[in-house]
TIRO-467040 format. One record per residue (C-alpha): residue in one letter; x, y, z; residue number from 0. Coordinates in pm, whole numbers. Layout:
% residues N
<rec res="A" X="X" Y="Y" Z="Z" n="NUM"/>
...
END
This chain:
% residues 153
<rec res="M" X="-6185" Y="-4795" Z="-11652" n="0"/>
<rec res="R" X="-6286" Y="-5119" Z="-11823" n="1"/>
<rec res="Y" X="-6263" Y="-5350" Z="-11523" n="2"/>
<rec res="E" X="-6196" Y="-5324" Z="-11152" n="3"/>
<rec res="H" X="-6250" Y="-5593" Z="-10894" n="4"/>
<rec res="T" X="-6129" Y="-5651" Z="-10539" n="5"/>
<rec res="H" X="-6107" Y="-6012" Z="-10426" n="6"/>
<rec res="V" X="-6121" Y="-6026" Z="-10047" n="7"/>
<rec res="G" X="-5929" Y="-6305" Z="-9876" n="8"/>
<rec res="Y" X="-6151" Y="-6365" Z="-9576" n="9"/>
<rec res="V" X="-5978" Y="-6688" Z="-9472" n="10"/>
<rec res="L" X="-5624" Y="-6552" Z="-9499" n="11"/>
<rec res="G" X="-5709" Y="-6221" Z="-9330" n="12"/>
<rec res="G" X="-5915" Y="-6397" Z="-9064" n="13"/>
<rec res="A" X="-5641" Y="-6650" Z="-8991" n="14"/>
<rec res="L" X="-5382" Y="-6378" Z="-8950" n="15"/>
<rec res="L" X="-5610" Y="-6176" Z="-8724" n="16"/>
<rec res="A" X="-5695" Y="-6488" Z="-8523" n="17"/>
<rec res="A" X="-5323" Y="-6542" Z="-8468" n="18"/>
<rec res="L" X="-5291" Y="-6211" Z="-8282" n="19"/>
<rec res="P" X="-5444" Y="-6325" Z="-7951" n="20"/>
<rec res="L" X="-5255" Y="-6655" Z="-7975" n="21"/>
<rec res="I" X="-4927" Y="-6470" Z="-8010" n="22"/>
<rec res="Y" X="-5022" Y="-6239" Z="-7724" n="23"/>
<rec res="Y" X="-5105" Y="-6524" Z="-7486" n="24"/>
<rec res="A" X="-4801" Y="-6728" Z="-7589" n="25"/>
<rec res="F" X="-4567" Y="-6443" Z="-7497" n="26"/>
<rec res="M" X="-4761" Y="-6354" Z="-7180" n="27"/>
<rec res="A" X="-4751" Y="-6716" Z="-7060" n="28"/>
<rec res="E" X="-4374" Y="-6725" Z="-7101" n="29"/>
<rec res="N" X="-4285" Y="-6463" Z="-6840" n="30"/>
<rec res="G" X="-4590" Y="-6244" Z="-6782" n="31"/>
<rec res="E" X="-4480" Y="-5966" Z="-7020" n="32"/>
<rec res="L" X="-4511" Y="-5918" Z="-7388" n="33"/>
<rec res="G" X="-4163" Y="-5779" Z="-7439" n="34"/>
<rec res="I" X="-4018" Y="-5620" Z="-7748" n="35"/>
<rec res="F" X="-4020" Y="-5940" Z="-7952" n="36"/>
<rec res="G" X="-4385" Y="-6001" Z="-7865" n="37"/>
<rec res="Y" X="-4482" Y="-5651" Z="-7976" n="38"/>
<rec res="A" X="-4281" Y="-5698" Z="-8294" n="39"/>
<rec res="M" X="-4459" Y="-6027" Z="-8370" n="40"/>
<rec res="L" X="-4801" Y="-5874" Z="-8306" n="41"/>
<rec res="G" X="-4718" Y="-5579" Z="-8528" n="42"/>
<rec res="A" X="-4579" Y="-5796" Z="-8809" n="43"/>
<rec res="V" X="-4880" Y="-6028" Z="-8815" n="44"/>
<rec res="G" X="-5120" Y="-5733" Z="-8796" n="45"/>
<rec res="I" X="-4947" Y="-5564" Z="-9089" n="46"/>
<rec res="L" X="-4954" Y="-5887" Z="-9292" n="47"/>
<rec res="A" X="-5327" Y="-5921" Z="-9222" n="48"/>
<rec res="V" X="-5391" Y="-5574" Z="-9365" n="49"/>
<rec res="L" X="-5153" Y="-5604" Z="-9661" n="50"/>
<rec res="F" X="-5271" Y="-5946" Z="-9779" n="51"/>
<rec res="S" X="-5642" Y="-5916" Z="-9699" n="52"/>
<rec res="S" X="-5741" Y="-5834" Z="-10057" n="53"/>
<rec res="L" X="-5617" Y="-5832" Z="-10416" n="54"/>
<rec res="T" X="-5743" Y="-5561" Z="-10652" n="55"/>
<rec res="V" X="-5716" Y="-5599" Z="-11029" n="56"/>
<rec res="K" X="-5777" Y="-5315" Z="-11275" n="57"/>
<rec res="V" X="-5782" Y="-5319" Z="-11654" n="58"/>
<rec res="D" X="-5801" Y="-5001" Z="-11859" n="59"/>
<rec res="D" X="-5730" Y="-4929" Z="-12226" n="60"/>
<rec res="E" X="-5354" Y="-4945" Z="-12182" n="61"/>
<rec res="E" X="-5255" Y="-5162" Z="-11888" n="62"/>
<rec res="L" X="-5341" Y="-5425" Z="-11632" n="63"/>
<rec res="V" X="-5263" Y="-5326" Z="-11272" n="64"/>
<rec res="F" X="-5297" Y="-5535" Z="-10958" n="65"/>
<rec res="Y" X="-5205" Y="-5486" Z="-10595" n="66"/>
<rec res="F" X="-5259" Y="-5630" Z="-10249" n="67"/>
<rec res="G" X="-5450" Y="-5450" Z="-9973" n="68"/>
<rec res="P" X="-5413" Y="-5072" Z="-9975" n="69"/>
<rec res="G" X="-5171" Y="-5067" Z="-10268" n="70"/>
<rec res="F" X="-4896" Y="-5300" Z="-10150" n="71"/>
<rec res="W" X="-4687" Y="-5479" Z="-10412" n="72"/>
<rec res="T" X="-4830" Y="-5307" Z="-10719" n="73"/>
<rec res="R" X="-4755" Y="-5467" Z="-11056" n="74"/>
<rec res="R" X="-4830" Y="-5306" Z="-11393" n="75"/>
<rec res="F" X="-4824" Y="-5465" Z="-11737" n="76"/>
<rec res="A" X="-4895" Y="-5296" Z="-12068" n="77"/>
<rec res="L" X="-5177" Y="-5474" Z="-12252" n="78"/>
<rec res="D" X="-4951" Y="-5490" Z="-12560" n="79"/>
<rec res="D" X="-4710" Y="-5708" Z="-12360" n="80"/>
<rec res="I" X="-4976" Y="-5966" Z="-12266" n="81"/>
<rec res="I" X="-4939" Y="-6248" Z="-12518" n="82"/>
<rec res="S" X="-5202" Y="-6488" Z="-12384" n="83"/>
<rec res="V" X="-5471" Y="-6512" Z="-12116" n="84"/>
<rec res="E" X="-5605" Y="-6842" Z="-11979" n="85"/>
<rec res="V" X="-5841" Y="-6933" Z="-11696" n="86"/>
<rec res="V" X="-5666" Y="-7190" Z="-11473" n="87"/>
<rec res="R" X="-5711" Y="-7377" Z="-11147" n="88"/>
<rec res="N" X="-5424" Y="-7365" Z="-10899" n="89"/>
<rec res="S" X="-5310" Y="-7657" Z="-10692" n="90"/>
<rec res="P" X="-5416" Y="-7627" Z="-10326" n="91"/>
<rec res="F" X="-5046" Y="-7669" Z="-10242" n="92"/>
<rec res="Y" X="-4964" Y="-7332" Z="-10403" n="93"/>
<rec res="G" X="-5121" Y="-7147" Z="-10110" n="94"/>
<rec res="W" X="-5195" Y="-6777" Z="-10088" n="95"/>
<rec res="G" X="-4987" Y="-6463" Z="-10098" n="96"/>
<rec res="I" X="-4698" Y="-6422" Z="-10339" n="97"/>
<rec res="R" X="-4548" Y="-6753" Z="-10447" n="98"/>
<rec res="Y" X="-4318" Y="-6881" Z="-10717" n="99"/>
<rec res="T" X="-4452" Y="-7200" Z="-10876" n="100"/>
<rec res="H" X="-4348" Y="-7402" Z="-11179" n="101"/>
<rec res="H" X="-4611" Y="-7195" Z="-11365" n="102"/>
<rec res="G" X="-4434" Y="-6870" Z="-11270" n="103"/>
<rec res="W" X="-4531" Y="-6615" Z="-11005" n="104"/>
<rec res="L" X="-4869" Y="-6651" Z="-10832" n="105"/>
<rec res="Y" X="-5046" Y="-6360" Z="-10662" n="106"/>
<rec res="N" X="-5346" Y="-6483" Z="-10464" n="107"/>
<rec res="V" X="-5549" Y="-6411" Z="-10149" n="108"/>
<rec res="S" X="-5810" Y="-6687" Z="-10162" n="109"/>
<rec res="G" X="-5941" Y="-6979" Z="-10363" n="110"/>
<rec res="L" X="-5793" Y="-7190" Z="-10639" n="111"/>
<rec res="R" X="-5909" Y="-7008" Z="-10952" n="112"/>
<rec res="A" X="-5680" Y="-6772" Z="-11139" n="113"/>
<rec res="V" X="-5598" Y="-6612" Z="-11471" n="114"/>
<rec res="E" X="-5263" Y="-6712" Z="-11617" n="115"/>
<rec res="L" X="-5096" Y="-6445" Z="-11827" n="116"/>
<rec res="T" X="-4802" Y="-6495" Z="-12058" n="117"/>
<rec res="I" X="-4621" Y="-6162" Z="-12062" n="118"/>
<rec res="R" X="-4349" Y="-6055" Z="-12301" n="119"/>
<rec res="G" X="-4023" Y="-6028" Z="-12110" n="120"/>
<rec res="E" X="-4174" Y="-6172" Z="-11788" n="121"/>
<rec res="G" X="-4294" Y="-6522" Z="-11873" n="122"/>
<rec res="Q" X="-4603" Y="-6653" Z="-11699" n="123"/>
<rec res="I" X="-4778" Y="-6514" Z="-11395" n="124"/>
<rec res="R" X="-5103" Y="-6612" Z="-11227" n="125"/>
<rec res="I" X="-5345" Y="-6370" Z="-11064" n="126"/>
<rec res="G" X="-5593" Y="-6532" Z="-10825" n="127"/>
<rec res="T" X="-5951" Y="-6412" Z="-10858" n="128"/>
<rec res="D" X="-6304" Y="-6520" Z="-10777" n="129"/>
<rec res="E" X="-6415" Y="-6415" Z="-11127" n="130"/>
<rec res="P" X="-6150" Y="-6543" Z="-11371" n="131"/>
<rec res="E" X="-6377" Y="-6561" Z="-11677" n="132"/>
<rec res="T" X="-6480" Y="-6196" Z="-11636" n="133"/>
<rec res="L" X="-6119" Y="-6084" Z="-11593" n="134"/>
<rec res="K" X="-6014" Y="-6280" Z="-11902" n="135"/>
<rec res="R" X="-6290" Y="-6122" Z="-12110" n="136"/>
<rec res="A" X="-6196" Y="-5774" Z="-11983" n="137"/>
<rec res="I" X="-5832" Y="-5819" Z="-12083" n="138"/>
<rec res="E" X="-5923" Y="-5959" Z="-12424" n="139"/>
<rec res="A" X="-6176" Y="-5681" Z="-12486" n="140"/>
<rec res="A" X="-5923" Y="-5415" Z="-12388" n="141"/>
<rec res="Q" X="-5668" Y="-5567" Z="-12627" n="142"/>
<rec res="A" X="-5911" Y="-5593" Z="-12920" n="143"/>
<rec res="P" X="-5882" Y="-5320" Z="-13182" n="144"/>
<rec res="S" X="-6193" Y="-5131" Z="-13281" n="145"/>
<rec res="P" X="-6324" Y="-5179" Z="-13638" n="146"/>
<rec res="S" X="-6146" Y="-4855" Z="-13737" n="147"/>
<rec res="G" X="-5817" Y="-5001" Z="-13616" n="148"/>
<rec res="D" X="-5799" Y="-4775" Z="-13313" n="149"/>
<rec res="P" X="-5805" Y="-4924" Z="-12961" n="150"/>
<rec res="V" X="-6153" Y="-4968" Z="-12816" n="151"/>
<rec res="E" X="-6256" Y="-4678" Z="-12594" n="152"/>
END
């Protein structure tokens, strides 16, 4: 494994977890019971908090893989299909989670920094990270051929 990093989204995860007691009290104030819809809302927000609490990115000799939380929404791209890699800054209006922007798909759990990839057959995507320069170098190093012409091991 050339590179592996998990970016934890403390604000997003914390906000979703903080919403749980608010949802509970809002439903309890309505009629004194949580009810099926209240339980469903609590469950949905709790699941979202777990799924979108972190974003893990891995780069090996053949592919780039990233996923949210415990393996939710896994994407894989062959390194040969990555045409370009750039460090970028996202607009604060793009938000967190999975978003479609005029720059393509954005996958992010926290912060404004990202790596923008141009991928053959996919167009552009952005992966949010708290160490974009390191991720860029890892992708470029994994793509670079060794002096003998073989991929770097």
